[in-house]
C-alpha positions as CSV (number, residue, x, y, z in Angstrom):
1,M,0.0,0.0,0.0
2,A,1.3,3.4,-1.0
3,G,2.5,5.9,1.6
4,G,-0.3,8.3,0.9
5,Q,-2.9,5.6,1.6
6,Y,-1.2,4.5,4.7
7,Y,-1.0,8.1,5.9
8,F,-4.8,8.5,5.3
9,Y,-5.5,5.3,7.3
10,R,-3.1,6.2,10.1
11,E,-3.7,9.9,10.5
12,V,-6.7,11.4,8.6
13,L,-9.2,8.6,9.3
14,P,-8.5,8.3,13.0
15,F,-8.7,12.1,13.4
16,V,-12.1,12.4,11.6
17,A,-13.6,9.3,13.3
18,T,-12.5,10.4,16.8
19,V,-13.9,14.0,16.4
20,M,-17.2,12.4,15.3
21,A,-17.2,10.2,18.3
22,E,-16.6,13.2,20.6
23,C,-19.6,15.0,18.9
24,T,-21.7,11.9,19.7
25,T,-20.5,11.9,23.3
26,V,-21.6,15.5,23.8
27,G,-25.0,14.7,22.2
28,V,-25.4,11.8,24.6
29,A,-24.7,14.0,27.6
30,I,-27.3,16.6,26.5
31,F,-29.9,14.0,25.7
32,Y,-29.3,12.2,29.0
33,K,-29.6,15.3,31.1
34,A,-32.9,16.2,29.4
35,A,-34.2,12.7,30.0
36,V,-33.1,12.3,33.6
37,V,-34.7,15.6,34.6
38,K,-37.9,14.2,33.1
39,G,-37.6,11.3,35.6
40,L,-35.6,8.6,33.8
41,S,-33.4,6.5,36.1
42,Y,-29.8,6.3,35.1
43,H,-29.8,2.6,36.0
44,V,-32.6,2.0,33.5
45,F,-30.9,4.3,30.9
46,M,-27.6,2.3,31.1
47,A,-29.2,-1.1,31.0
48,Y,-31.3,-0.3,27.9
49,S,-28.4,1.5,26.2
50,Y,-26.1,-1.5,26.6
51,A,-28.8,-3.9,25.4
52,I,-29.5,-1.8,22.3
53,S,-25.7,-1.5,21.6
54,A,-25.2,-5.3,21.9
55,L,-28.0,-5.9,19.5
56,V,-26.6,-3.4,17.0
57,T,-23.0,-4.7,17.1
58,L,-23.9,-8.4,17.0
59,P,-24.4,-8.6,13.2
60,L,-21.4,-6.3,12.8
61,A,-19.2,-8.7,14.8
62,Y,-20.4,-11.6,12.7
63,F,-20.2,-10.2,9.2
64,S,-17.0,-8.1,9.7
65,H,-14.8,-10.9,10.9
66,R,-16.3,-14.1,9.4
67,K,-13.5,-14.4,6.9
68,T,-10.7,-13.2,9.2
69,A,-8.4,-15.7,10.8
70,L,-8.6,-14.8,14.5
71,P,-7.3,-16.4,17.7
72,P,-9.8,-18.6,19.6
73,L,-12.1,-16.9,22.1
74,T,-10.6,-18.5,25.2
75,L,-11.8,-18.2,28.8
76,G,-8.9,-15.8,29.4
77,V,-10.2,-13.5,26.6
78,F,-13.7,-13.6,28.0
79,G,-12.3,-12.8,31.5
80,R,-10.6,-9.7,30.1
81,I,-13.7,-8.6,28.3
82,F,-15.8,-9.0,31.4
83,L,-13.2,-7.0,33.4
84,L,-13.5,-4.2,30.9
85,G,-17.3,-4.5,31.1
86,V,-17.2,-4.0,34.9
87,I,-14.8,-1.1,34.7
88,G,-16.8,0.5,31.9
89,F,-20.1,0.1,33.8
90,V,-18.6,1.7,37.0
91,S,-17.1,4.5,34.9
92,Q,-20.3,5.3,33.1
93,S,-22.3,5.0,36.3
94,C,-20.1,7.6,37.9
95,G,-20.3,9.7,34.7
96,Y,-24.1,9.7,34.3
97,K,-24.7,10.3,38.0
98,G,-22.2,13.1,37.8
99,I,-24.1,14.7,34.9
100,E,-27.4,14.2,36.8
101,L,-26.0,16.2,39.7
102,S,-24.2,18.8,37.6
103,N,-24.6,19.3,33.8
104,P,-23.1,18.4,30.5
105,T,-20.7,21.3,30.6
106,M,-19.2,20.1,33.8
107,S,-18.9,16.6,32.2
108,S,-17.0,18.1,29.3
109,A,-14.7,20.1,31.6
110,M,-13.8,17.1,33.8
111,S,-12.9,15.1,30.7
112,N,-9.7,17.2,30.8
113,L,-8.4,14.7,33.4
114,N,-8.5,11.9,30.8
115,P,-5.5,13.0,28.6
116,A,-3.3,13.6,31.6
117,T,-4.1,10.4,33.5
118,T,-3.9,8.3,30.4
119,F,-0.6,9.8,29.4
120,F,0.8,9.1,32.9
121,L,-0.5,5.5,32.9
122,A,0.7,4.9,29.4
123,I,4.2,5.9,30.5
124,L,4.0,3.6,33.6
125,F,2.9,0.7,31.4
126,R,5.6,1.5,28.8
127,M,3.0,2.0,26.1
128,E,4.1,5.5,25.3
129,K,7.7,6.6,24.7
130,L,9.0,9.4,26.8
131,K,12.4,10.8,26.2
132,L,12.8,14.3,27.7
133,T,15.6,15.1,25.2
134,S,13.4,14.0,22.3
135,V,11.6,16.8,20.3
136,S,8.6,14.5,19.7
137,S,8.2,13.7,23.5
138,Q,8.5,17.4,24.3
139,A,5.8,18.2,21.8
140,K,3.5,15.6,23.2
141,I,4.0,16.9,26.8
142,V,3.6,20.5,25.8
143,G,0.6,19.8,23.5
144,T,-1.2,17.9,26.3
145,L,-0.7,20.7,28.7
146,V,-1.8,23.3,26.2
147,S,-5.0,21.4,25.3
148,I,-5.9,21.1,29.0
149,T,-5.2,24.8,29.5
150,G,-7.5,25.7,26.5
151,A,-10.3,23.5,27.9
152,L,-10.0,25.3,31.3
153,V,-10.2,28.6,29.5
154,V,-13.5,27.6,27.9
155,V,-15.0,26.7,31.3
156,L,-13.5,29.4,33.5
157,Y,-13.4,32.4,31.2
158,Q,-16.6,33.7,29.6
159,G,-15.5,37.1,28.2
160,P,-17.5,39.5,26.0
161,M,-20.1,38.2,23.6
162,V,-18.9,37.5,20.1
163,I,-22.0,36.2,18.3
164,T,-25.5,36.9,19.5
165,T,-28.3,34.6,18.2
166,H,-31.4,36.7,17.8
167,R,-33.6,33.9,16.7
168,H,-36.3,32.6,19.0
169,R,-35.0,30.0,21.4
170,S,-36.6,26.6,21.0
171,P,-38.4,24.9,23.9
172,L,-35.6,22.4,24.1
173,S,-33.1,25.3,24.4
174,E,-35.1,26.9,27.1
175,F,-35.5,23.5,28.9
176,L,-31.8,22.8,28.8
177,S,-30.9,26.3,29.9
178,S,-33.2,25.9,32.9
179,I,-31.4,22.6,33.7
180,V,-28.0,24.4,33.8
181,L,-29.3,27.2,36.0
182,R,-30.9,24.7,38.4
183,A,-27.7,22.6,38.6
184,M,-25.6,25.7,39.2
185,S,-27.8,26.7,42.1
186,E,-27.2,23.4,43.9
187,Q,-23.6,23.8,45.0
188,A,-23.4,20.6,47.0
189,N,-24.7,18.5,44.1
190,W,-22.3,20.4,41.8
191,I,-19.3,19.4,43.9
192,V,-20.3,15.8,44.3
193,G,-21.1,15.6,40.6
194,G,-17.7,17.0,39.8
195,G,-16.1,14.4,42.0
196,L,-18.0,11.6,40.3
197,L,-17.1,12.9,36.9
198,A,-13.4,13.0,37.9
199,A,-13.6,9.4,39.0
200,A,-15.3,8.4,35.8
201,N,-12.5,9.9,33.7
202,I,-9.8,8.2,35.8
203,L,-11.5,4.9,35.4
204,L,-11.8,5.6,31.7
205,S,-8.1,6.1,31.5
206,I,-7.6,2.7,33.2
207,W,-10.1,1.2,30.7
208,D,-8.1,2.7,27.8
209,I,-4.8,1.3,28.9
210,L,-6.2,-2.2,29.5
211,Q,-8.2,-2.2,26.3
212,A,-5.1,-1.1,24.3
213,K,-3.1,-4.0,25.7
214,F,-5.9,-6.6,25.3
215,V,-6.8,-5.7,21.7
216,K,-3.2,-6.5,20.6
217,D,-3.8,-10.1,21.6
218,Y,-7.2,-10.3,19.9
219,P,-7.4,-7.7,17.1
220,A,-11.1,-7.8,16.3
221,E,-12.8,-4.5,17.3
222,F,-16.4,-5.4,16.5
223,I,-16.2,-8.6,18.5
224,W,-14.6,-6.8,21.4
225,V,-17.4,-4.1,21.3
226,F,-20.2,-6.7,21.2
227,W,-18.9,-8.8,24.1
228,Y,-18.0,-5.7,26.0
229,N,-21.6,-4.3,25.7
230,L,-23.1,-7.7,26.5
231,S,-20.9,-8.0,29.6
232,S,-21.8,-4.4,30.7
233,F,-25.5,-5.3,30.2
234,I,-25.1,-8.5,32.3
235,V,-23.6,-6.3,35.1
236,S,-26.0,-3.3,34.8
237,L,-29.3,-5.3,34.7
238,P,-29.2,-6.8,38.2
239,V,-27.8,-3.6,39.6
240,G,-30.6,-1.7,37.9
241,I,-33.3,-4.1,39.1
242,M,-32.1,-3.8,42.7
243,S,-32.0,0.0,42.5
244,E,-35.3,0.3,40.6
245,P,-37.4,-2.7,41.6
246,K,-40.7,-1.1,40.4
247,L,-41.8,-2.2,36.9
248,S,-43.1,1.3,36.2
249,A,-39.5,2.6,36.2
250,W,-38.6,0.2,33.3
251,I,-41.6,1.3,31.1
252,V,-40.2,4.1,28.9
253,P,-42.7,6.4,27.2
254,V,-42.2,7.6,23.6
255,D,-40.6,11.0,24.4
256,V,-37.2,12.4,25.2
257,K,-36.5,9.4,27.5
258,L,-36.8,6.9,24.7
259,S,-34.9,9.2,22.3
260,A,-32.0,9.4,24.8
261,I,-31.9,5.7,25.2
262,V,-31.9,4.9,21.5
263,Y,-29.4,7.6,20.6
264,S,-27.1,6.5,23.4
265,G,-27.4,2.8,22.5
266,I,-26.7,3.3,18.8
267,M,-24.5,6.4,18.5
268,G,-23.0,6.5,22.0
269,T,-22.4,3.1,23.3
270,A,-22.1,1.3,19.9
271,F,-20.5,3.8,17.5
272,S,-18.3,5.7,20.0
273,T,-17.0,2.5,21.5
274,I,-16.2,1.0,18.1
275,V,-14.3,4.2,17.2
276,H,-12.7,4.2,20.6
277,I,-11.3,0.6,20.5
278,W,-10.3,1.0,16.8
279,G,-8.4,4.2,17.7
280,L,-6.7,2.5,20.6
281,H,-5.5,-0.2,18.3
282,V,-4.3,2.1,15.5
283,K,-3.0,5.1,17.4
284,G,-2.8,4.1,21.1
285,P,-4.5,5.3,24.3
286,V,-2.8,8.8,24.5
287,Y,-4.0,9.8,21.0
288,V,-7.6,8.8,21.8
289,A,-7.6,10.5,25.2
290,M,-6.2,13.8,23.7
291,F,-9.5,14.4,22.0
292,K,-11.5,14.6,25.3
293,P,-10.9,18.3,25.8
294,L,-12.3,18.8,22.4
295,S,-15.8,18.0,23.8
296,I,-15.9,21.4,25.4
297,A,-15.4,23.2,22.1
298,I,-17.9,20.9,20.5
299,A,-20.4,21.7,23.3
300,A,-20.0,25.4,22.7
301,I,-20.5,25.1,18.9
302,L,-23.5,22.8,19.3
303,G,-25.0,25.4,21.8
304,V,-24.8,28.1,19.1
305,V,-25.9,26.1,16.1
306,S,-28.6,23.8,17.7
307,L,-29.7,25.5,20.9
308,G,-29.4,29.2,19.9
309,D,-26.9,30.0,22.6
310,N,-24.6,33.0,22.4
311,L,-21.0,32.6,21.6
312,Y,-18.5,34.3,24.0
313,L,-14.9,35.2,23.5
314,G,-13.7,32.6,26.1
315,S,-15.1,29.8,23.9
316,V,-13.3,31.2,20.9
317,V,-10.0,31.7,22.7
318,G,-10.2,28.3,24.5
319,S,-11.0,26.4,21.3
320,S,-8.1,28.0,19.5
321,I,-5.8,27.0,22.3
322,I,-7.1,23.5,22.2
323,S,-6.5,23.4,18.4
324,V,-2.9,24.5,19.0
325,G,-2.5,21.7,21.6
326,F,-3.9,19.1,19.2
327,Y,-1.7,20.2,16.4
328,T,1.4,20.0,18.7
329,V,0.6,16.5,20.0
330,M,-0.2,15.1,16.6
331,W,3.0,16.7,15.2
332,G,5.0,15.0,17.9
333,K,3.2,11.6,17.3
334,I,3.8,11.8,13.5
335,K,7.4,12.8,14.0
336,E,7.9,9.9,16.3
337,E,6.2,7.5,13.9
338,I,8.3,8.8,11.0
339,S,11.5,8.2,12.9
340,D,10.3,4.6,13.7
341,T,8.9,3.7,10.3
342,P,10.2,6.2,7.8
343,E,9.5,3.9,4.8
344,Y,5.7,4.1,5.3
345,Y,5.7,7.9,4.9
346,S,8.0,7.8,1.9
347,G,5.7,5.4,0.1
348,E,8.3,2.7,0.0
349,A,6.8,0.1,2.4
350,S,4.6,-2.7,1.2
351,N,4.7,-6.4,1.3
352,S,4.5,-8.7,-1.6
353,N,0.7,-8.2,-1.8
354,G,1.0,-4.5,-1.7
355,E,-0.5,-4.3,1.8
356,A,0.9,-2.5,4.8
357,P,1.5,-5.0,7.6
358,L,-0.8,-3.4,10.1
359,L,-3.6,-3.2,7.6
360,K,-3.7,-7.0,7.1
361,H,-5.7,-7.2,10.3
362,Y,-8.5,-5.2,8.7
363,V,-8.7,-6.9,5.3
364,V,-11.9,-9.0,5.2
C-alpha cells in the first residue's frame, strides 16, 4: 500500500472518526440530562443502552470478521472482556450520576483529566515513549498541557459576547438552559457531581490502557465491542433491578426518554465504543484521550448552532488554544512514527501483496 494511503489510514481517518465520536458523546450527555430531569433513572438508561448496543453490534461482529483468521475466544479473553465491562459500567455509572448532579458542561470540563491520567498511565505501562531530550516527546507533553489549558479557559473564562443569536430559542433550548441554572444553584450536588465525573474519567483512563493491551492479543474490534456491551449489560441489569425494583421505572414512554436511550445505544455506546477501540488499536491510548478536551469546544459550537446560545470570547480563545495543543501533540506523534517507520511515509513500504503489515488485520 502506498505511503499516501497509509497516511490516510493512520492519520486522517482516526482524526475524523474520533472527532465524530466526541460530537456523539456531547450529544449523549445533553440528551441524557434532558431525559433524567424528566424522571428517567440512570440505571434504566444504562441497561437499555447496553442492550441496544449489543443488538446493533452483534451482526457487525459476525459479518466483519467471518472471513478473518482470529485467535480462539478462550476463557482468558472472556475474562478480560468481562473485566472491561465492569470497569466501563462503573465508569459510566459515575459519569451519568455526575451529569445528573451537575450538567453536560461540567462533564466536558472534567474530561480534561483523561488525557493527563492516560498519558501518565501509558508511561507507567511503557505503552508511550517518553524521552525528555526528544523533540517528539517534548511536543506531546507541551501539547497535552496546552490542550488542557485551553479547555479550562473555555470553562472558567466567559468574556464578552462574540456572536448573538437573535432567533427565537426553541423549547428544548429553554429547557436545557433551565437545567443548567438549576444545577448551578445546587452547590453541594455540583461538587459531588464533579467528583463523580473525575472518578469516571480516571476509570476511563484505566479502561483505555487495559483495552489497548488486550486488543493487541485479539485484534477484532467489533467482537470486542459486542462482548463488552453484553458484559456491561449483564452487570448493569441486576444492579438496575435492585436499584429500581418497580416495573413502572422500566416502562419508557415515547418521548425524550426513549430518544435518549436509542441515541445512546446506537450512536453513543455502539458507534463511539467502536471508534474508541479501533483508535486504541491504531493510534494508542494517549492519542484517543487527547480528544477529550475537544468536547468542550464541540459543546460550545452545538450550543450556538442547535440551541441558539450566544458565543463568547472565552469559547473562541479556548477552542483556539485546544487546536494548537492538538496540532502540537499530533505533530509529535507523527514525527515519532516517521522516525520509527520512515519507509511508510515515503511510500516505499509494502509487502508482496501491496499491503501495509498493520492493515492486514482489517482486510476481510
